[in-house]
N, C-alpha and C positions, 0 to 999 in steps of 0.2 A: 842577113848572116845570123848564124846561131847565137853568137855572143850578143848581138844587138837585140835579138828577141829576148834573151835571158835578162837583159838590162831592164826590161819592163818590170821585173820583180824586185829591183833594187830598193824602191821606196819601202818595201815591206821588210823591216829588219827584225828577224825572229829572235830577239833576245827578250827574256821575261820582263825586265823593267820597262823596255821599250814598248813591248806589246801592251802592257798595262796602260801606258800613256796613250797609245794610238787607239785603244779600244774604248776609251772614255768619250762620250758625247762631246762635241764641240759646241760651246755656247756661242750664239751668233754675235753678241756684244763683245766677247773676248776676241772672236775671230776678226771683227772689224777693226778694233783698236790695235791689238797686237799685230795682226796681219798687215795693217797699213804701215806700221813701223818697219816690219820685215821687208815688205815690198819696197819701201824707200831705200833701205840699205842695199837691196839687190840692184835697184836702179842706179844708185850712185856708183856702185861697182862697175855696172855695165857702162855707164857714161865715161868713167875714168879709163876703163880698159879700152874703149873705142878711141879715146883721145891718145892713149899710149900707142896704139896700133897705127894711128894716122901719122904720128911724128917719128916713131922709132923702128917700126917694122920695115924690113926690106923683102918680105915674103910676098907671095901672090895674095890677092884679096881673100881667096878661100883659105889658104893656110893661115893668114892673119885672124880670120874669123875663128878658126879652130883653136888657136893659141889664146886669143882674147877671152874666150869663154872661161878660162881659169881665173880671171879677175873677179868673177861674181859667183861661180859655182862653189859648193861647199860639201865637206865630208860629213854626211848626216850620222853615220855610225860613230865616228869620232866625237861628234857633238854630244851624243847620249853618254859617252864615257866621261867627257869633261863636265857635263852637267851634274854629275854625282857630287861635285864639290859644293853645290848649292842645296838649299832646303828641298824637301821632296816635291813641292809643287813646281820646281824648275823643269822637271821632265815633261810635265803636262803643258807648260808654257812653250817649251821648245817644240813639242809636237805640233802646236798650233803654228808656230813660226815656220817650221819646215813644210807643213802642209800647204801654207800660202806661198812660200818662197820657191818651192820646187817647180810648180807649174810656170811661175814667172821666169825663173832662171832658164828653164828649157825653152820657153817661148822666145826669149832673147837669143839664146844659142842657135836654135833652129832657123830663126829669121836671118841671123848673120851668115850662117852656113848656106842657106839656100840662095841668099843674095850673092854670096861668093861664087855659086854655081851659075850665075846669070839667069836664074829662073824668071819667068814672067810672074806678075803679081798674083795671078790665079794659081799658078803652079806652087808658088810659095804658100799660099793659104792651104792648098791641098796637103803639102808636105807637113805643115804645122798641125793640121787637124788629124793626120794619120800617125803622128810621132808617138811611139809607145811610152816614152818617158813622160810626155805631157799627159797622155790619156790616163796612165796609171796614177799620177799624182792628183789629177783633177777628180778621178774616181774616188781616191782615198779621202779627199776633202768632202765630197758629196756624201760618202758613207758616214764620215764623222758628224756632218751636220744633220743627217737623218736620225741619229741616235739609235740606230739599229745595229746590233752586233752581227758580224759576219758569221754564218753558220760554221759550226765547229769543223765539219768535214772539209769544207772549202778552205778554211783558215789553215788547217793542218797541211793540206795538200800544197797550197801556195807557200807556206812556211818552209816546207821541205825543199821546194824548188828555189826558193830564195837563199836557203843555206848553200845551195850548189852555185847560185849566181855569182856571189862575191868571189869565191876562189877562181871561177872561170874568168872573171873580168881581171883579176890579178895576174892570172897566167897569161891572158892576152896582153896585159900591160908589159909583162916581162919579155914576151916575144917581140913586142914593138921596140924594145930597148936594145935588141941584139946589136952589138958592134957600134953602139952609140956612146958618145962621151957626155956624161951627165953634168959634169962640173969642169970649169966654172960656168955660170950662166952668162949669157950676153945681156946687153943693156935692156933689150926689149923683154926678155924672159924675166929678168930681175925686176923690172918695173911692174910686170903683172903680179909677181909674188908679193911685191911690196904693197900694192893696192889691197890685195886680199888679206895679208898678215899684219900690216902696219896701219895703213891709212884708214880703212873701215873701222877697225876697233878704236883707233885714236879718235875718230869722228864721234863715236858713241861716248867715249870717255869724256871728250870735250863738252858734249851736250850735257852729260850728267854733272860735270864740274860746274858748268855755267847755271844750270837750273837748280842744282842741289837735290835733284830727285834720287832717291835710293830705293832699294827693295829688290825682289826677285825678278821682276820684269826687266828693268834696265840691266841687271846682272846677266840675265839669260840672253838678252839681245847682244851684250858685249861678247859673250862666249860664241854666239852664232856668228857675229861679225868677224871673229878672229880665226874661224875654222879654215884649215887648208882647203885647197880645191878638191873636187870629187874625183875618185879614181876612174870613174866611168866616162870622164870627159873625152878620153881618147877613142872610146867606142863610138860616140856620137860623131866625132871628127871623121873617123874612118867611114862611117856610113854615108857621109856626104862627099867623100873623096878628098878630104884635107890630109896633109902629111901627119899620119897618126904617130909617127916616131917622135916628131918635134913636140907634139902635144903631150906624149907620154913623158918626155924629158921634163917639161914644165911641170907636169903632175908630180913627178919624183922630186924635183926641186922644191916645189911648194910644200910637199909633205915633209921633206927633211927639214927645211927652215921652220915649218910649223911646230915641229917637235921642240924647237928652241923657244919660240915666241908664245905658243898656246899656254904653257904653264904659267907664264908671267901674266897674261891677260886673264887667265882663270883665277889666279890668286887675287887680282884686282877685283874681279867679279864677285868672288866670295866675300871680300870686305864690303862691297856695295850691298850685298844681300843681307847683312847682319842688322 
């Protein structure tokens, strides 16, 4: 579908401050250390969301997989807005975090959705290998590691397409919500939002409190952990046949609740960065 193809461009966020962060070469040491912590957060979200689906979901396996992905996906664009509360290096650290986390988050999501479709193991691997979200994010990491700048003409062209991609996804999200009741959330939907907006950032805060570690890196990880789910989650769900209206509702609920929780976590992160 056209919207799904445009989602390939979502990892490229054409905002000046964000572009500067992604155009910097990624140091291998930083990638390994910070990336490992980011991967751990995404994995914890994945495990908790799967457990919530097992105990609370009354949907089919496929629809449950579509909804559960909101427990570990994250709104990258919103992250680069929140990171401005930290010192300037926070944006570069967040670029590394999302560069590692996006492929892993999409890997978990596609694996769950293809399993929900009862694909064979070989078919699952094929779907994962061809997934544009995964391909785009892995390509971005490889370009960052190479230290080579993307040619200006290609960068400008992709940037223009990416500018169109986000509004198209938002329009698709609105279309999926037609005649849907967004509030109040059921127990399952609320648990998924709670994992993303409360449990994961609380986990980071707890580790910081116990270890006494402060600085821009833990502050950035806290903001990353507290981000609402990605608006493109329903596009991926629709691609694999899950109920995209259900997923769109959870996306809207997570985003609305995130507007209440994210400023609080960001304020705490700013105090950690000092």
